C-alpha beads as a LAMMPS data file, in Angstrom:
LAMMPS data file: protein, C-alpha beads

68 atoms
67 bonds

1 atom types
1 bond types

-500.0 500.0 xlo xhi
-500.0 500.0 ylo yhi
-500.0 500.0 zlo zhi

Masses

1 110.0

Atoms # bond

1 1 1 -95.507 9.988 -30.370
2 1 1 -93.920 12.043 -27.621
3 1 1 -90.200 12.271 -27.115
4 1 1 -88.858 10.231 -24.188
5 1 1 -88.581 12.160 -20.932
6 1 1 -85.361 12.457 -18.963
7 1 1 -84.679 10.124 -16.052
8 1 1 -84.916 13.107 -13.677
9 1 1 -88.336 13.973 -15.052
10 1 1 -89.412 10.320 -14.843
11 1 1 -88.421 10.172 -11.178
12 1 1 -90.275 13.400 -10.410
13 1 1 -93.410 12.265 -12.238
14 1 1 -93.355 8.861 -10.557
15 1 1 -93.212 10.635 -7.179
16 1 1 -96.262 12.679 -8.192
17 1 1 -98.011 9.498 -9.315
18 1 1 -97.356 7.975 -5.883
19 1 1 -99.346 10.790 -4.282
20 1 1 -102.083 10.396 -6.856
21 1 1 -102.264 6.639 -6.214
22 1 1 -102.767 7.283 -2.491
23 1 1 -105.834 9.414 -3.252
24 1 1 -107.161 6.936 -5.823
25 1 1 -106.801 3.983 -3.462
26 1 1 -108.469 5.838 -0.596
27 1 1 -111.464 6.644 -2.802
28 1 1 -111.522 3.149 -4.331
29 1 1 -111.646 1.522 -0.897
30 1 1 -114.855 3.456 -0.253
31 1 1 -116.531 2.994 -3.621
32 1 1 -115.135 0.040 -5.601
33 1 1 -115.254 -3.726 -5.541
34 1 1 -112.452 -5.603 -3.759
35 1 1 -111.300 -6.962 -7.127
36 1 1 -110.878 -3.476 -8.572
37 1 1 -109.069 -2.315 -5.434
38 1 1 -106.688 -5.286 -5.803
39 1 1 -105.947 -4.323 -9.417
40 1 1 -105.356 -0.710 -8.432
41 1 1 -103.024 -1.854 -5.642
42 1 1 -101.026 -3.854 -8.167
43 1 1 -100.646 -0.792 -10.397
44 1 1 -99.651 1.285 -7.371
45 1 1 -97.014 -1.293 -6.409
46 1 1 -95.599 -1.260 -9.946
47 1 1 -95.345 2.541 -9.829
48 1 1 -93.595 2.327 -6.445
49 1 1 -91.054 -0.183 -7.798
50 1 1 -90.352 2.066 -10.780
51 1 1 -89.972 5.111 -8.530
52 1 1 -87.560 3.289 -6.221
53 1 1 -85.492 2.114 -9.210
54 1 1 -85.298 5.671 -10.543
55 1 1 -84.288 7.021 -7.142
56 1 1 -81.579 4.366 -6.887
57 1 1 -80.365 5.080 -10.429
58 1 1 -80.094 8.773 -9.648
59 1 1 -78.445 8.076 -6.288
60 1 1 -80.976 10.310 -4.591
61 1 1 -81.810 8.306 -1.500
62 1 1 -85.467 9.289 -1.796
63 1 1 -84.982 13.051 -1.632
64 1 1 -87.150 13.857 -4.657
65 1 1 -89.250 16.269 -2.636
66 1 1 -86.188 18.456 -2.029
67 1 1 -85.722 18.884 -5.786
68 1 1 -89.318 19.767 -6.591

Bonds

1 1 1 2
2 1 2 3
3 1 3 4
4 1 4 5
5 1 5 6
6 1 6 7
7 1 7 8
8 1 8 9
9 1 9 10
10 1 10 11
11 1 11 12
12 1 12 13
13 1 13 14
14 1 14 15
15 1 15 16
16 1 16 17
17 1 17 18
18 1 18 19
19 1 19 20
20 1 20 21
21 1 21 22
22 1 22 23
23 1 23 24
24 1 24 25
25 1 25 26
26 1 26 27
27 1 27 28
28 1 28 29
29 1 29 30
30 1 30 31
31 1 31 32
32 1 32 33
33 1 33 34
34 1 34 35
35 1 35 36
36 1 36 37
37 1 37 38
38 1 38 39
39 1 39 40
40 1 40 41
41 1 41 42
42 1 42 43
43 1 43 44
44 1 44 45
45 1 45 46
46 1 46 47
47 1 47 48
48 1 48 49
49 1 49 50
50 1 50 51
51 1 51 52
52 1 52 53
53 1 53 54
54 1 54 55
55 1 55 56
56 1 56 57
57 1 57 58
58 1 58 59
59 1 59 60
60 1 60 61
61 1 61 62
62 1 62 63
63 1 63 64
64 1 64 65
65 1 65 66
66 1 66 67
67 1 67 68
């Protein structure tokens, strides 16, 4: 099992995942059933909630792009 990542790394990776989710959802809307799109949207929302919590914990105000 991998070692846990730092909270800074988790925030950065969740920001990357947000971009990835945008691409996935765009493609899914074209090619997948509405039920699958709904499930993907739920996963995307969970990632967004996690990202926002990490940003708040780090007191970053959403400036993750400036650190990358």
